[in-house]
C-alpha positions in Angstrom: 17.8 8.2 9.5 16.1 5.0 10.6 18.1 2.2 12.2 16.5 -1.3 12.1 17.2 -4.8 13.2 18.1 -6.6 9.9 16.9 -10.2 9.7 18.2 -12.7 7.2 16.5 -16.0 6.3 17.8 -19.5 6.3 17.6 -22.3 3.8 14.1 -23.4 2.8 12.8 -19.9 1.9 14.3 -19.9 -1.6 12.1 -19.7 -4.7 12.9 -19.5 -8.4 12.8 -15.9 -9.6 14.0 -14.4 -6.2 15.9 -11.2 -6.5 15.0 -10.5 -10.2 12.7 -7.6 -9.4 15.2 -6.0 -7.1 18.0 -6.2 -9.7 15.6 -4.7 -12.3 15.0 -1.7 -10.0 18.2 -1.1 -8.0 21.7 -1.0 -9.4 23.0 -1.6 -5.9 21.1 -5.0 -5.8 22.4 -6.0 -9.3 26.0 -5.2 -8.2 25.6 -7.8 -5.4 24.7 -10.5 -8.0 27.7 -9.5 -10.1 30.0 -9.8 -7.1 28.6 -13.2 -6.1 29.0 -14.5 -9.7 32.6 -13.3 -9.8 33.5 -14.9 -6.5 31.7 -18.2 -7.1 32.5 -18.5 -10.8 28.9 -19.2 -11.8 25.9 -17.3 -13.1 23.9 -16.5 -10.0 21.2 -14.8 -12.0 20.7 -18.1 -14.0 20.7 -20.1 -10.7 18.2 -17.8 -9.0 15.9 -17.0 -11.9 16.0 -19.8 -14.5 17.0 -23.0 -12.7 14.5 -25.6 -11.6 13.2 -25.6 -8.1 15.1 -28.8 -7.4 18.4 -27.4 -8.6 17.9 -24.2 -6.6 17.0 -26.2 -3.5 20.2 -28.2 -3.5 22.0 -27.1 -0.4 25.2 -26.0 -2.1 23.1 -23.8 -4.4 20.4 -22.6 -2.0 22.7 -21.2 0.6 24.8 -18.8 -1.6 21.6 -17.9 -3.6 19.7 -16.9 -0.5 22.7 -14.9 0.9 23.0 -13.1 -2.4 19.3 -12.2 -2.6 19.2 -11.1 1.0 22.2 -8.8 0.9 20.9 -7.4 -2.4 17.7 -6.5 -0.6 19.7 -4.9 2.1 21.7 -2.8 -0.3 18.4 -1.7 -2.0 17.0 -0.7 1.3 20.1 1.3 2.0 19.4 3.6 -0.9 16.8 5.2 1.2 19.1 5.9 4.2 18.1 3.0 6.4 20.9 1.6 8.5 21.2 -1.3 10.9 21.3 -1.0 14.7 21.5 -4.8 15.0 21.5 -7.8 12.7 20.7 -11.5 13.0 20.3 -14.4 10.5 18.6 -17.8 10.7 21.1 -20.6 10.0 23.1 -19.6 6.8 21.4 -16.2 7.2 23.9 -15.5 10.0 26.5 -14.8 7.2 24.3 -12.0 5.9 24.1 -10.5 9.4 27.9 -10.5 9.6 28.1 -8.7 6.3 25.8 -5.9 7.5 27.7 -5.7 10.8 31.0 -5.3 9.0 32.5 -8.6 10.3 32.8 -10.1 6.8 33.1 -8.7 3.3 30.4 -10.0 1.0 32.9 -11.9 -1.1 34.1 -13.9 1.9 30.6 -14.5 3.1 29.3 -15.8 -0.2 32.3 -18.1 -0.6 31.7 -19.4 2.9 28.1 -20.0 2.1 28.9 -22.1 -0.9 31.4 -24.2 1.0 29.0 -24.5 3.9 26.4 -25.9 1.6 28.8 -28.3 0.0 30.0 -29.6 3.3 26.5 -30.1 4.7 25.3 -31.8 1.5 28.3 -34.2 1.6 27.7 -35.3 5.2 27.1 -39.0 5.4 23.9 -40.7 6.5 20.3 -40.3 5.6 18.7 -37.6 7.7 15.4 -35.9 8.0 13.8 -32.8 9.7 10.4 -31.8 10.8 8.7 -28.7 12.2 6.6 -29.2 15.2 3.6 -27.1 16.2 3.5 -26.5 19.9 0.3 -26.1 22.0 -0.8 -26.3 25.6 -1.5 -30.0 25.2 1.9 -30.5 23.5 4.4 -28.0 25.1 8.0 -27.8 24.2 9.0 -29.8 27.3 6.9 -32.8 26.2 8.3 -32.6 22.7 11.8 -32.5 24.0 11.1 -35.6 26.1 9.9 -37.4 23.0 12.9 -36.3 21.0 15.3 -37.6 23.7 13.5 -40.9 23.8 13.8 -41.2 20.0 17.4 -40.0 19.8 16.8 -36.9 17.6 18.1 -33.4 18.1 16.6 -29.9 18.4 17.5 -28.1 15.2 15.8 -24.8 15.7 13.7 -23.1 18.5 11.9 -20.7 16.2 9.1 -19.2 18.3 6.6 -19.8 21.1 4.6 -21.9 18.5 7.2 -23.8 16.6 10.4 -25.9 17.0 12.3 -28.0 14.4 13.9 -31.4 15.0 16.5 -33.2 13.0 18.1 -36.6 13.0 18.5 -40.0 11.4 15.6 -40.8 9.0 14.3 -43.8 10.8 14.5 -42.2 14.2 12.8 -39.1 12.8 10.0 -41.3 11.4 9.4 -42.7 14.9 9.5 -39.2 16.4 7.0 -37.8 13.8 4.6 -40.7 14.2 4.4 -40.1 18.0 3.6 -36.4 17.3 1.0 -37.1 14.5 -0.4 -34.1 12.7 1.7 -31.7 14.8 4.8 -32.7 12.9 5.4 -31.5 9.4 8.2 -33.1 7.4 10.6 -30.6 5.8 11.9 -31.1 2.2 15.6 -31.5 3.0 18.3 -33.9 2.0 20.1 -34.1 5.4 19.7 -33.6 9.1 20.9 -30.1 9.4 21.8 -28.6 12.8 22.2 -32.0 14.4 24.9 -34.5 15.5 24.9 -35.9 11.9 26.6 -32.7 10.7 29.7 -33.5 13.0 31.7 -35.0 10.1 31.6 -31.6 8.3 32.6 -29.6 11.4 36.4 -29.8 11.2 36.5 -28.7 7.6 34.0 -25.9 8.3 36.1 -24.7 11.3 39.2 -24.6 9.1 37.4 -22.5 6.5 36.1 -20.1 9.1 39.6 -19.8 10.6 41.1 -18.8 7.3 38.8 -15.8 7.0 39.3 -12.5 8.8 36.4 -11.7 11.2 36.4 -8.1 12.0 34.9 -6.6 15.2 31.2 -6.0 14.5 30.0 -2.4 14.2 26.6 -3.4 15.7 25.4 -6.2 17.8 24.9 -9.5 15.9 22.8 -12.5 16.8 24.8 -15.4 18.1 22.3 -18.0 17.0 23.9 -21.0 18.8 23.7 -19.1 22.1 20.5 -17.1 21.7 22.1 -13.7 22.5 23.5 -10.7 20.7 27.2 -9.9 20.9 30.0 -7.7 19.6 33.1 -9.8 20.5 34.7 -11.1 17.2 36.0 -14.2 19.0 32.4 -15.0 20.0 31.2 -14.3 16.5 33.7 -16.7 15.0 32.9 -19.4 17.6 29.2 -19.1 16.9 29.8 -19.4 13.2 31.6 -22.7 13.7 29.2 -24.0 16.4 26.0 -23.3 14.5 26.7 -26.0 11.9 25.7 -28.6 14.4 24.0 -26.6 17.2 20.4 -25.7 17.2 19.3 -22.2 16.0 18.0 -20.4 19.1 16.0 -17.9 17.1 13.3 -17.4 19.7 15.9 -16.3 22.3 17.7 -14.1 19.8 14.5 -12.3 18.8 13.5 -11.9 22.5 16.9 -10.0 23.0 16.5 -7.9 19.9 14.6 -5.1 21.5 11.7 -3.1 20.0 13.3 -1.4 17.0 11.6 -2.0 13.6 12.6 -5.3 12.1 13.1 -5.9 8.4 13.2 -9.4 6.9 15.4 -9.3 3.9 15.1 -11.2 0.6 12.8 -14.2 0.4 11.9 -14.1 4.1 8.1 -13.7 4.2 7.7 -16.7 6.5 10.4 -15.3 8.8 8.5 -12.0 8.9 5.2 -13.7 9.6 6.7 -15.7 12.4 8.1 -12.6 14.0 4.9 -10.6 13.6 3.1 -13.2 15.6 5.7 -13.3 18.3 6.5 -9.6 18.8 3.5 -7.3 18.2 5.5 -4.3 19.6 8.3 -4.7 17.2 7.0 -4.2 13.6 8.5 -6.6 11.0 8.5 -5.6 7.3 9.5 -7.8 4.4 11.9 -6.5 1.8 11.9 -9.0 -1.0 10.8 -7.0 -4.0 11.2 -3.4 -5.2 7.6 -2.7 -4.1 8.3 -4.1 -0.7 11.5 -2.1 -0.3 9.7 1.1 -1.2 6.9 0.3 1.2 9.4 -0.4 3.9 11.2 2.9 3.2 7.9 4.8 3.3 7.0 3.3 6.6 10.4 3.5 8.3 11.4 6.9 7.0 8.6 9.1 6.0 11.0 11.8 4.9 13.1 9.4 2.7 14.4 10.6 -0.6 11.3 11.5 -2.6 13.1 10.7 -5.9 13.9 7.0 -5.0 11.0 5.7 -7.0 12.0 7.7 -10.0 15.6 6.7 -9.7 14.8 3.0 -9.4 12.4 3.2 -12.4 15.1 4.8 -14.6 17.6 2.1 -13.9 15.8 -0.4 -16.1 16.3 -4.2 -16.2 19.6 -5.9 -15.2 18.2 -9.4 -16.0 
């Protein structure tokens, strides 16, 4: 039985149609969509498969949709006997990691993801974000100096090659202009993972406090600290802090060891980023039924030989 590091994507990786192929092939994935719909009181299939890109990208929609698709991919992968030795999620993806680790039930996690999106979308002010390509001529230290001078915040330290900054729209315009072509504006409505999320933090903390956080069965990425942990108090504190704090993804991945890594759901960009950073730790995407089967074949050569037949017989759940 293969144990992997399960990776969950954050907002921005969503696309219309995500999860449809998985639900058509795996009853386990379809059941996740059913549960999400029951908890949220909305048709998650309609949201993920037939809404417009703009509707799906709305923060209050994108976050539960991504969580649902990613957990569905994990459940599909589990049909082949794959288990998790560790789990981590980028931004809202941290909730998926907590589901895999047994800290949260999926129902609680998807409800929190919806509320998280609503609170973030309702935060006051006009914010912006941009990804910055690092290089020897523009190292992270120099970018950090420019950010401090402009009054914007580090939102994510993604890899040796990329960081993301967040802040007031006018300040971000100044910051981006100083960086030139190295800065790529992100299509977001607010300044996530920045001081501008502070007005939402109290309500978010209250919501997290109302949910039981069980001790994790495996180490989980504490994304605001850049480490893995198993203390439920630390998990809860990280969940609260990560609304405003930067995602220290580069540090989390450096601490993840060399087990195979699987990027779940619509996480191809996450998988590509990790392939470039950790050549000794293979990263495989699991976003479609074909990708799940390929991952199973690579991770567990002796996996159930009937998995393809079983998936084909299950038919469409759309």
